[in-house]
C-alpha positions, 0 to 999 in steps of 0.5 A: 228397383227393389220396391218395384219388384216387391210391388209386382210380386205382391200384386201377382200373389194377390191376383193369383189368390183371387183367381183361385178364390183363396185369402190374400197371402202375407207379404213374401219378401222382407221389404214387401210390407212397406209397399201398398198393394192393389186390392182385387174385389173379384176374379175378373178384376184380378184377371184384368189387372194381369192382362194389363200388366203382363208385359211389365211383369216380364220386364220385372222378372228380368230386372229381378234376375239382373239385379240379384233379387234372387228371393223375388226372382224364384217366387215370381213364377211360382205365385204367378202360375195361375195367371200365366196358365189362365192367360195362355201366356206360356212363353212369358211363364217359361222365361220367368220360370227359367230365370227363377230356377237360376235364382234358386240354384244360386241360393242353393235352396232345395225348397225354392228349387223344388217349387220352381222346377214344379212350375217350370215343368208345367210351363214346358208342357204348355209349350210342347217341351214334354221332355223338359216337363219330364226332366223338371217334374222328375227333379221336383219329385226328388227334391220334395222327397228329400224335404219330406213334403208329401203334398209336394211329392203328390203334386209333382208326381201328378205333373210328371205323369201328365208329361208322360201322358202327353208323350204317350208313355202310358205305363210310366204315366199310370205309375206316376198317377199311382205314386201321386195318390200314394203320397196324399195324406189319408183323409186329406186333399179330396179334390186333388185325389179326385183329379188324380184318379180322373187322370188315371182313368184318362190314361186307360181311356187314351190307350184303348182300355175303356173298361178299366177307365170306366171301372175307375170313372164309375167310382167317382161321384159324378156317376151317382148323379149328384147335383152338378152345382154341388160338385167340384170341377174334377167331377164335372170333368168326369161326366165328359169322361163317362160319355166317352167311355160308355160310347167306346164300350157301346153302352149308348143308353148310359152315355145318353143319360150322362149327356142329358144330365150334364151337357146343358149345365157345363160352360166353356171348355167343358161344354165344348168337350161334352159336345165333342163326346156327344157328337162321337156318340151320335156317329157311333149310333149312326145318327150322322145328321145329328152328329153334323149339327153338334160338330157345327155347334162345337165350331161355333162355340170355339169361335165365340169363346175361344175354347180348345179342341178346335181341330177335333171339331173340324176333323169330326165335321169332315168325317161326318160329311164324308160318311154322308157322301159329301167328300168334296165338302168334308176334305177342306175341314181336314185340311183346316184341322191339319193347319191347326194341329201344326200350330200345336205340339201334339204330333200324335193328333197331327198324325191322326188328322193326316190319316183322315186327310189321306183317306179324304184325298183318296176318296177324292181320287187325289192319290199323290196327295193321299200318299203324301199325307199318309207318309207324313203321318207314318213318320210322325208315329215312329216314336209312339208304340201304344195300342192306339198308335199301333192301330193307326199305323196299321190303318195307314200301312193297309192303305199303302199296301192296297195301292201297291 
């Protein structure tokens, strides 16, 4: 049993390294050097191996915990994080991380506990348990501080801030991102620094402070128009962020420049997010036919590639159809968007979709359904008090007053 556990632990570490484009790791367990591990010649091979073995990996995690292989038990979720996240196997990730935390606590090993809580915080966030994400990420920060592990502090503080971000506790999120930046060693971790700065810009954008977000965004290299192929992922993400910030501030020409420079050179989720930003730009410009075409492209791309943000594309198409006077055609897209949102964990976005839905029902003269959607949206907003949430609440309450 120990050899089986060591095999899967070592193979997971190798597959994760291939996914991250890192050198193969050294054996993690004392006995692992006697186990013959698979070779992965490409990222695709590593992912294919994981997809074929993930049920066994969960069984191995349970076996390691049950038979007291605590060193392997805590390491499995840590080394496997890139694979768990890539495959959207968040329930698998959560269970192995919870087993790993129990093992780390039995070992009374602060470094092991810090590492497992760091990955457990991410797993909690992925399944929508943002309070759990705050709890574990916060404890990871504390442990890394005791260990004087500055890279660990920076990574865990960033992860903690992202959990606060999802809870729309933006002041705490911004403080966490700044703490992460302060913990980075001077002149080191340039890629990490760019991601964290970008997260801070997102924090301002999400709460309606587009000017402050843009001030940060324009100091990132994407604003300089360098060749996309030479840029890290964080800078490609910033191109999408710039389009949204420029659009919100009414700087449509600048937003257009970013779209033209980057949109055709992005793929997957990033291409989808750029299309969504481009569609919103067209809505704000009043070019509704163009916006409708772009939202349709978003929906097609989602179906083909399985990218995220399907609900936003559905809501967008519904809004544009309604603006074009096609209420009966637009309403079903908000219904579909609400169904997608209910399958997720973002209650604010569900409330936003329900606001669109209530307005669509009202335009269709179905006042009981409009009131039902509106009341549910208001109930979901009770725990949010940021500027955008307050604006959405006022919008919903205004419709209540207009009907009374």
